[in-house]
TIVO-501122 format. One line per 10 residues: number of its first residue (from 1); their letters; for each residue x, y, z of C-alpha. Coordinates in nm, 2 decimals. Last residue first. Layout:
# residues N
NUM> a> X Y Z; ...
This chain:
# residues 590
590> xxxxxxxxxx> 7.19 0.51 2.85; 6.92 0.45 2.63; 6.54 0.36 2.73; 6.52 0.15 2.41; 6.19 0.23 2.22; 5.87 0.00 2.17; 5.52 0.10 2.02; 5.22 -0.11 1.96; 5.33 -0.41 2.17; 5.07 -0.68 2.19
580> xxxxxxxxxx> 5.14 -0.82 2.53; 5.04 -1.19 2.64; 4.89 -1.31 2.94; 4.82 -1.68 2.98; 4.55 -1.92 2.95; 4.55 -2.31 2.92; 4.30 -2.50 2.73; 4.54 -2.62 2.47; 4.66 -2.27 2.40; 4.47 -1.96 2.51
570> xxxxxxxxxx> 4.67 -1.65 2.48; 4.48 -1.37 2.67; 4.57 -1.01 2.58; 4.73 -0.68 2.72; 4.77 -0.38 2.49; 5.09 -0.21 2.49; 5.32 0.11 2.46; 5.67 0.05 2.53; 5.97 0.17 2.73; 6.29 -0.06 2.68
560> xxxxxxxxxx> 6.58 -0.18 2.89; 6.84 -0.40 2.73; 7.09 -0.54 2.98; 7.13 -0.85 2.81; 7.26 -0.67 2.50; 7.16 -0.86 2.18; 7.33 -1.16 2.04; 7.10 -1.34 1.84; 6.87 -1.09 1.68; 7.08 -0.76 1.73
550> xxxxxxxxxx> 7.38 -0.95 1.61; 7.20 -1.05 1.28; 7.08 -0.71 1.25; 7.43 -0.55 1.30; 7.60 -0.45 1.58; 7.46 -0.26 1.90; 7.60 0.07 1.98; 7.36 0.14 2.28; 7.14 0.41 2.20; 7.20 0.43 1.81
540> xxxxxxxxxx> 7.20 0.05 1.80; 6.89 0.00 1.98; 6.72 0.26 1.76; 6.84 0.06 1.48; 6.71 -0.25 1.59; 6.38 -0.09 1.65; 6.38 0.03 1.30; 6.46 -0.34 1.19; 6.15 -0.46 1.39; 5.93 -0.23 1.21
530> xxxxxxxxxx> 5.58 -0.32 1.39; 5.44 -0.66 1.47; 5.58 -0.67 1.82; 5.51 -0.97 2.05; 5.52 -0.99 2.42; 5.55 -1.26 2.68; 5.56 -1.18 3.05; 5.75 -1.18 3.35; 5.69 -1.02 3.69; 5.94 -1.03 3.96
520> xxxxxxxxxx> 6.09 -0.67 3.89; 5.98 -0.61 3.54; 6.08 -0.89 3.30; 6.00 -0.94 2.95; 6.03 -1.24 2.71; 6.01 -1.08 2.35; 5.88 -1.20 2.02; 5.97 -1.00 1.72; 5.84 -0.98 1.35; 6.01 -0.95 1.03
510> xxxxxxxxxx> 6.14 -1.29 1.01; 6.03 -1.33 0.65; 5.78 -1.59 0.72; 5.71 -1.42 1.07; 5.88 -1.43 1.39; 6.21 -1.30 1.51; 6.36 -1.39 1.85; 6.38 -1.22 2.18; 6.54 -1.29 2.52; 6.54 -1.12 2.88
500> xxxxxxxxxx> 6.44 -0.78 2.77; 6.43 -0.56 3.08; 6.14 -0.34 3.10; 6.23 0.02 3.25; 5.90 0.19 3.14; 5.55 0.11 3.10; 5.24 0.21 2.88; 4.88 0.12 2.83; 4.65 0.12 2.57; 4.28 0.05 2.54
490> xxxxxxxxxx> 4.13 -0.06 2.25; 3.99 0.23 2.04; 3.63 0.36 2.07; 3.57 0.65 1.83; 3.69 0.41 1.55; 3.69 0.04 1.67; 3.65 -0.16 1.98; 3.31 -0.32 2.06; 3.39 -0.37 2.32; 3.44 -0.20 2.67
480> xxxxxxxxxx> 3.32 -0.52 2.85; 3.64 -0.67 2.71; 3.84 -0.49 2.97; 3.71 -0.71 3.23; 3.84 -1.01 3.05; 4.19 -0.81 3.05; 4.15 -0.75 3.42; 4.06 -1.11 3.52; 4.38 -1.23 3.33; 4.59 -1.00 3.55
470> xxxxxxxxxx> 4.81 -0.69 3.46; 4.92 -0.52 3.78; 5.27 -0.68 3.78; 5.34 -0.54 3.44; 5.33 -0.18 3.53; 5.04 0.03 3.41; 5.09 0.39 3.27; 4.71 0.45 3.19; 4.49 0.54 2.87; 4.80 0.60 2.64
460> xxxxxxxxxx> 4.70 0.81 2.31; 4.93 0.73 2.04; 4.99 1.02 1.78; 5.10 1.02 1.45; 5.30 1.31 1.35; 5.17 1.51 1.05; 4.99 1.73 1.28; 5.27 1.84 1.48; 5.45 1.93 1.16; 5.12 2.17 1.09
450> xxxxxxxxxx> 4.84 2.12 0.88; 4.71 2.47 0.72; 4.66 2.34 0.37; 4.53 2.59 0.13; 4.85 2.59 -0.07; 4.87 2.22 -0.05; 4.52 2.15 -0.18; 4.55 2.41 -0.45; 4.88 2.28 -0.58; 4.73 1.91 -0.61
440> xxxxxxxxxx> 4.41 2.03 -0.76; 4.60 2.24 -1.03; 4.85 1.93 -1.09; 4.55 1.71 -1.18; 4.37 1.98 -1.37; 4.45 1.85 -1.70; 4.31 1.50 -1.64; 3.97 1.65 -1.58; 3.80 1.57 -1.25; 3.62 1.31 -1.05
430> xxxxxxxxxx> 3.62 1.28 -0.68; 3.55 1.05 -0.38; 3.59 1.13 -0.03; 3.72 1.01 0.32; 3.80 1.13 0.65; 3.58 1.46 0.68; 3.32 1.28 0.49; 3.21 1.23 0.12; 3.15 1.44 -0.23; 3.31 1.53 -0.55
420> xxxxxxxxxx> 3.20 1.59 -0.91; 3.38 1.77 -1.21; 3.65 1.93 -1.00; 3.86 2.22 -1.01; 3.59 2.45 -0.90; 3.56 2.26 -0.61; 3.86 2.40 -0.45; 3.75 2.53 -0.11; 3.48 2.23 -0.11; 3.76 1.99 -0.11
410> xxxxxxxxxx> 3.89 2.13 0.20; 3.57 2.08 0.38; 3.51 1.72 0.26; 3.88 1.62 0.35; 3.84 1.75 0.69; 4.21 1.75 0.81; 4.30 1.71 1.16; 4.20 1.37 1.21; 4.38 1.20 0.90; 4.24 1.17 0.57
400> xxxxxxxxxx> 4.15 0.91 0.28; 4.10 1.02 -0.09; 3.92 0.87 -0.37; 3.95 0.88 -0.74; 3.88 0.93 -1.08; 4.01 1.10 -1.40; 3.86 1.24 -1.70; 3.98 1.30 -2.06; 3.77 1.05 -2.24; 3.51 0.90 -1.97
390> xxxxxxxxxx> 3.62 0.55 -1.84; 3.81 0.70 -1.59; 4.18 0.71 -1.54; 4.33 0.68 -1.19; 4.35 0.93 -0.88; 4.48 0.84 -0.54; 4.44 1.13 -0.28; 4.63 1.11 0.04; 4.60 1.29 0.38; 4.96 1.23 0.56
380> xxxxxxxxxx> 5.04 0.99 0.80; 5.30 0.83 0.58; 5.20 0.46 0.63; 4.85 0.50 0.72; 4.76 0.77 0.48; 4.95 0.52 0.19; 4.73 0.24 0.33; 4.41 0.45 0.31; 4.50 0.60 -0.06; 4.54 0.23 -0.19
370> xxxxxxxxxx> 4.21 0.13 -0.03; 4.04 0.41 -0.19; 4.19 0.37 -0.52; 4.11 0.01 -0.54; 3.78 0.05 -0.73; 3.96 0.26 -1.00; 4.16 -0.02 -1.11; 4.51 0.13 -1.13; 4.65 0.20 -1.48; 4.65 0.59 -1.46
360> xxxxxxxxxx> 4.82 0.58 -1.09; 4.80 0.96 -1.01; 4.92 1.05 -0.68; 4.77 1.35 -0.50; 4.93 1.34 -0.15; 4.85 1.66 0.09; 5.15 1.77 0.32; 5.36 1.81 0.02; 5.71 1.91 0.07; 5.85 1.57 0.02
350> xxxxxxxxxx> 5.65 1.49 -0.28; 5.89 1.55 -0.57; 5.85 1.23 -0.74; 6.09 0.91 -0.71; 5.98 0.80 -0.39; 5.65 0.90 -0.40; 5.59 0.74 -0.74; 5.73 0.43 -0.61; 5.52 0.43 -0.30; 5.19 0.44 -0.53
340> xxxxxxxxxx> 5.33 0.15 -0.77; 5.37 -0.06 -0.45; 5.04 0.03 -0.32; 4.87 -0.04 -0.64; 5.03 -0.39 -0.67; 4.94 -0.47 -0.30; 4.57 -0.35 -0.38; 4.55 -0.58 -0.70; 4.65 -0.89 -0.50; 4.40 -0.81 -0.21
330> xxxxxxxxxx> 4.13 -0.75 -0.46; 4.18 -1.10 -0.62; 4.17 -1.24 -0.27; 3.82 -1.05 -0.20; 3.69 -1.20 -0.54; 3.75 -1.54 -0.39; 3.58 -1.47 -0.07; 3.30 -1.35 -0.28; 3.26 -1.63 -0.49; 3.29 -1.86 -0.17
320> xxxxxxxxxx> 3.00 -1.66 -0.01; 2.80 -1.72 -0.34; 2.83 -2.09 -0.34; 2.76 -2.13 0.04; 2.44 -1.91 -0.02; 2.32 -2.15 -0.28; 2.38 -2.46 -0.04; 2.21 -2.28 0.25; 1.88 -2.19 0.06; 1.73 -1.86 0.17
310> xxxxxxxxxx> 1.94 -1.60 -0.05; 1.85 -1.25 0.06; 2.19 -1.15 0.21; 2.38 -1.34 -0.05; 2.17 -1.18 -0.33; 2.28 -0.82 -0.18; 2.64 -0.93 -0.21; 2.60 -1.03 -0.58; 2.41 -0.70 -0.64; 2.73 -0.54 -0.56
300> xxxxxxxxxx> 2.83 -0.58 -0.92; 3.19 -0.71 -1.05; 3.51 -0.60 -0.92; 3.47 -0.32 -0.67; 3.11 -0.38 -0.57; 3.20 -0.76 -0.53; 3.48 -0.68 -0.33; 3.28 -0.51 -0.08; 3.12 -0.80 0.07; 3.43 -0.98 0.09
290> xxxxxxxxxx> 3.58 -0.70 0.28; 3.32 -0.68 0.52; 3.37 -1.05 0.65; 3.74 -1.01 0.73; 3.89 -0.68 0.83; 3.59 -0.46 0.95; 3.33 -0.76 1.04; 3.60 -0.96 1.19; 3.74 -0.66 1.39; 3.38 -0.59 1.50
280> xxxxxxxxxx> 3.38 -0.92 1.68; 3.28 -1.29 1.63; 3.39 -1.53 1.89; 3.07 -1.74 1.92; 3.05 -1.73 1.54; 3.38 -1.91 1.50; 3.53 -1.75 1.17; 3.64 -1.97 0.90; 3.60 -1.72 0.63; 3.38 -1.98 0.43
270> xxxxxxxxxx> 3.20 -2.05 0.75; 3.13 -1.69 0.83; 3.01 -1.62 0.48; 2.78 -1.92 0.50; 2.63 -1.78 0.82; 2.56 -1.46 0.68; 2.42 -1.59 0.36; 2.20 -1.83 0.52; 2.06 -1.54 0.78; 1.95 -1.71 1.11
260> xxxxxxxxxx> 2.22 -1.54 1.29; 2.32 -1.64 1.61; 2.66 -1.49 1.65; 2.49 -1.21 1.44; 2.23 -1.15 1.70; 2.50 -1.08 1.95; 2.70 -0.88 1.71; 2.38 -0.67 1.67; 2.38 -0.59 2.05; 2.72 -0.45 2.07
250> xxxxxxxxxx> 2.71 -0.26 1.73; 2.37 -0.10 1.79; 2.47 0.01 2.13; 2.80 0.15 2.01; 2.64 0.33 1.75; 2.38 0.46 2.00; 2.64 0.67 2.15; 2.99 0.60 2.06; 3.16 0.37 1.80; 3.25 0.63 1.55
240> xxxxxxxxxx> 3.15 0.51 1.19; 3.39 0.31 0.99; 3.15 0.21 0.72; 3.20 -0.16 0.79; 3.15 -0.11 1.15; 2.82 0.06 1.12; 2.72 -0.15 0.81; 2.74 -0.49 1.04; 2.54 -0.33 1.32; 2.25 -0.21 1.11
230> xxxxxxxxxx> 2.26 -0.55 0.92; 2.26 -0.73 1.27; 1.97 -0.50 1.37; 1.77 -0.59 1.07; 1.54 -0.86 1.25; 1.48 -0.57 1.48; 1.20 -0.45 1.26; 1.02 -0.75 1.33; 0.95 -0.60 1.69; 0.76 -0.32 1.52
220> xxxxxxxxxx> 0.48 -0.52 1.42; 0.36 -0.44 1.10; 0.02 -0.20 1.12; 0.13 -0.01 0.80; 0.19 0.30 0.99; 0.39 0.17 1.25; 0.58 -0.06 1.03; 0.68 0.25 0.81; 0.82 0.43 1.12; 1.05 0.14 1.21
210> xxxxxxxxxx> 1.17 0.08 0.88; 1.27 0.46 0.84; 1.51 0.39 1.15; 1.66 0.10 0.95; 1.72 0.33 0.64; 1.89 0.57 0.86; 2.08 0.28 1.04; 2.18 0.16 0.69; 2.30 0.50 0.59; 2.54 0.53 0.90
200> xxxxxxxxxx> 2.47 0.71 1.20; 2.70 1.00 1.31; 2.45 1.27 1.36; 2.33 1.20 1.71; 2.06 1.44 1.83; 1.78 1.41 1.54; 1.65 1.76 1.54; 1.72 1.77 1.16; 1.74 2.16 1.06; 2.11 2.17 0.96
190> xxxxxxxxxx> 2.06 1.83 0.77; 2.33 1.59 0.85; 2.05 1.38 1.02; 1.94 1.27 0.65; 1.58 1.18 0.56; 1.50 1.39 0.29; 1.15 1.38 0.15; 0.99 1.48 -0.19; 1.32 1.54 -0.33; 1.47 1.87 -0.47
180> xxxxxxxxxx> 1.82 1.81 -0.37; 1.96 2.02 -0.07; 2.23 2.28 -0.12; 2.28 2.38 0.24; 2.38 2.76 0.28; 2.69 2.85 0.50; 2.73 3.19 0.59; 3.02 3.43 0.53; 2.81 3.64 0.29; 2.73 3.35 0.07
170> xxxxxxxxxx> 2.90 3.02 0.13; 2.76 2.70 -0.06; 2.69 2.36 0.08; 2.65 2.00 -0.03; 2.51 1.78 0.27; 2.76 1.56 0.44; 2.67 1.19 0.40; 2.40 1.00 0.63; 2.15 0.94 0.32; 1.77 0.85 0.28
160> xxxxxxxxxx> 1.66 1.03 -0.02; 1.28 0.97 -0.11; 1.20 1.07 -0.47; 0.85 1.11 -0.65; 0.85 1.05 -1.02; 0.67 1.27 -1.26; 0.96 1.28 -1.52; 1.05 1.64 -1.44; 1.06 1.53 -1.08; 1.30 1.24 -1.17
150> xxxxxxxxxx> 1.52 1.51 -1.37; 1.54 1.71 -1.06; 1.64 1.41 -0.87; 1.93 1.34 -1.12; 2.05 1.70 -1.11; 2.04 1.75 -0.74; 2.22 1.39 -0.62; 2.43 1.54 -0.35; 2.20 1.41 -0.08; 2.13 1.09 -0.28
140> xxxxxxxxxx> 2.34 0.80 -0.12; 2.33 0.57 0.15; 1.98 0.46 0.06; 1.77 0.62 -0.23; 1.40 0.56 -0.30; 1.27 0.62 -0.63; 0.87 0.64 -0.66; 0.67 0.59 -0.98; 0.88 0.32 -1.16; 0.73 0.22 -1.49
130> xxxxxxxxxx> 1.06 0.03 -1.62; 1.12 0.34 -1.86; 1.13 0.58 -1.56; 1.36 0.37 -1.36; 1.60 0.35 -1.66; 1.58 0.72 -1.68; 1.64 0.78 -1.32; 1.96 0.54 -1.33; 2.11 0.74 -1.64; 2.01 1.08 -1.47
120> xxxxxxxxxx> 2.25 0.97 -1.15; 2.18 0.82 -0.83; 2.49 0.71 -0.62; 2.85 0.68 -0.72; 2.97 0.58 -1.07; 2.75 0.43 -1.30; 2.98 0.24 -1.56; 3.30 0.22 -1.32; 3.11 0.13 -0.99; 2.79 -0.03 -1.11
110> xxxxxxxxxx> 2.48 0.12 -0.94; 2.29 -0.09 -0.71; 1.93 -0.13 -0.84; 1.64 -0.24 -0.64; 1.30 -0.39 -0.68; 0.95 -0.32 -0.51; 0.57 -0.38 -0.56; 0.52 -0.32 -0.20; 0.36 -0.62 0.02; 0.48 -0.45 0.36
100> xxxxxxxxxx> 0.69 -0.73 0.41; 0.83 -0.67 0.05; 0.89 -0.31 0.18; 1.09 -0.45 0.48; 1.30 -0.66 0.29; 1.41 -0.42 0.01; 1.45 -0.14 0.29; 1.70 -0.38 0.49; 1.88 -0.52 0.19; 1.94 -0.20 0.01
90> xxxxxxxxxx> 2.08 -0.05 0.33; 2.32 -0.35 0.39; 2.44 -0.32 0.04; 2.48 0.06 0.08; 2.65 0.05 0.40; 2.88 -0.24 0.28; 2.98 -0.06 -0.06; 2.80 -0.05 -0.40; 2.54 0.22 -0.32; 2.18 0.19 -0.31
80> xxxxxxxxxx> 1.87 0.28 -0.53; 1.56 0.13 -0.43; 1.26 0.14 -0.68; 0.92 0.15 -0.60; 0.62 0.05 -0.84; 0.27 0.19 -0.75; 0.01 -0.03 -0.61; -0.20 0.26 -0.48; -0.16 0.11 -0.13; 0.22 0.07 -0.15
70> xxxxxxxxxx> 0.26 0.42 -0.30; 0.06 0.56 -0.01; 0.26 0.37 0.25; 0.58 0.49 0.08; 0.47 0.86 0.08; 0.38 0.80 0.43; 0.70 0.67 0.56; 0.90 0.93 0.37; 0.67 1.21 0.57; 0.74 1.05 0.88
60> xxxxxxxxxx> 1.11 1.03 0.84; 1.11 1.38 0.71; 1.34 1.51 0.99; 1.46 1.25 1.22; 1.33 1.28 1.56; 1.05 1.00 1.48; 1.36 0.73 1.47; 1.39 0.75 1.86; 1.74 0.66 1.96; 1.86 0.33 2.07
50> xxxxxxxxxx> 1.95 0.32 2.45; 1.63 0.14 2.50; 1.76 -0.17 2.30; 2.04 -0.23 2.57; 2.39 -0.16 2.66; 2.52 -0.27 2.99; 2.87 -0.15 3.08; 2.77 0.18 2.90; 2.44 0.18 3.05; 2.58 0.17 3.40
40> xxxxxxxxxx> 2.86 0.40 3.36; 2.62 0.69 3.21; 2.58 0.90 3.52; 2.97 0.91 3.58; 3.01 1.06 3.22; 3.18 0.84 2.95; 3.42 1.04 2.76; 3.65 0.75 2.64; 3.90 0.86 2.90; 3.63 0.83 3.15
30> xxxxxxxxxx> 3.58 0.49 3.06; 3.96 0.40 3.04; 3.99 0.54 3.40; 3.71 0.31 3.52; 3.86 0.00 3.36; 4.18 0.08 3.55; 4.00 0.14 3.87; 3.88 -0.21 3.86; 3.49 -0.26 3.83; 3.20 -0.32 4.05
20> xxxxxxxxxx> 3.02 0.00 3.93; 3.01 0.19 4.25; 3.34 0.06 4.37; 3.53 0.14 4.06; 3.37 0.51 4.03; 3.47 0.58 4.39; 3.81 0.46 4.31; 3.86 0.65 3.99; 3.72 0.98 4.14; 3.78 1.19 3.83
10> xxxxxxxxxx> 4.01 1.37 3.60; 4.11 1.30 3.26; 4.48 1.25 3.17; 4.52 1.09 2.82; 4.91 1.03 2.81; 5.04 1.11 2.47; 5.28 0.93 2.28; 5.41 1.08 1.96; 5.48 0.82 1.70; 5.79 0.67 1.53
């Protein structure tokens, strides 16, 4: 079970509610999200003027000048992106924008297994042989010091657009950034970059450059707004925090996506049977985005870029169907990998490891990050999944972390054990020699300062709210706080001493529960997609309940529970009713 924490920020909620025409509950949730009183109106009404000035990005004007000069000189430009959602959307944005500027431009997306992540010397050599004069990276490049040095040796110009952490070294207790020798570096994570919001994705960095380039080329900057939906898609797909301008970009980008004129986007929504009118950040993160990612995992990410660039609806439909089928294959591979990971954890000596390092030699390396993420969510411990690489004696892998553990920082502390690594506080990629796996595991755990409390999942409750206070109009109002996701989670509420009038199992294997709940004169349905058997065990311990079958068919009629929930509106045949999605539930006990 998780640790329940009540978020208890103070404010005059009645006054905030009156001033903004909202319920006190909505006002309290907004305060819990860190929204200042003076920012309430902007938060409730996202607008384009909330998107920050691109000229604040260090080197963005220089990068635009270099591109403009290359276009005027007829020089060949190559975009080198990445094989994930952010890299795909970044590549699309830059490619289409440069074509609009009449550039001689093409793009290359690295193959995950053959090329690895980002720019490398092999891709540089290929570009040189193809007559490329200027390389521009997107969603990568900040760590490609050797490859960029090689490009400079060959006489090419290099522009880096990226958003990843800047590699660094410590000297005399001071952090020194290790920047590549590029002609321009556009990355808000640079120490001397004045851009005020550092958490934009690679596609947003590329999009900001497009605004500046269009200004210099005399192209209407309103045309740059065509890429808002791509920037929004990438922001969600790369799990960026939905705060500050990210929330605005996604909110306005979703509006555009619902009416997209891009045949590829439209086809993918149709193939996945998503009603555009109800498109949300959830659909991007869990249904559409994985289809774009699947190509980069199992084939080539260029197939996803081709989908975005396809102008003919019939061809776009075929590409969308291919990507959806690849994603189904990916899902099956992930399930098998997850089973193998839990088998190794169960049979191995991992109980004392706060940081998990799991070696699965037969796992497809493109699935490592997905498996690591699912293990992390299940056990709430940072997890690295390693698998054999194509190079003899090397392994590659991905890591996923929990908030108290900065994965990139911790990897820096034992960087001598790895051949290559990079990433974010919450996610990372790495390669190392096979004989260094145990050393890495020992070093990460020896350095780890995570406490027992850190390793306990936390559920942050916004408001203790009795059932009688929930109304359809309140749930509709809470939707104004969307999009929900990383940094802006769905509001959660808590209630105690709710009586269970009835329950039944749901799901193909009866693994979920549906409740009829009563508090005073208020009754509402609730669904629970957590561990039903664990809840049954807790009831048995609290009340002396019998077996699972007895629990399902003859539970105590005086069963009282406390729970954390999110309210939803259930629409059926035109009728709306309230329904609770129960996140955590426990018996009150005697």
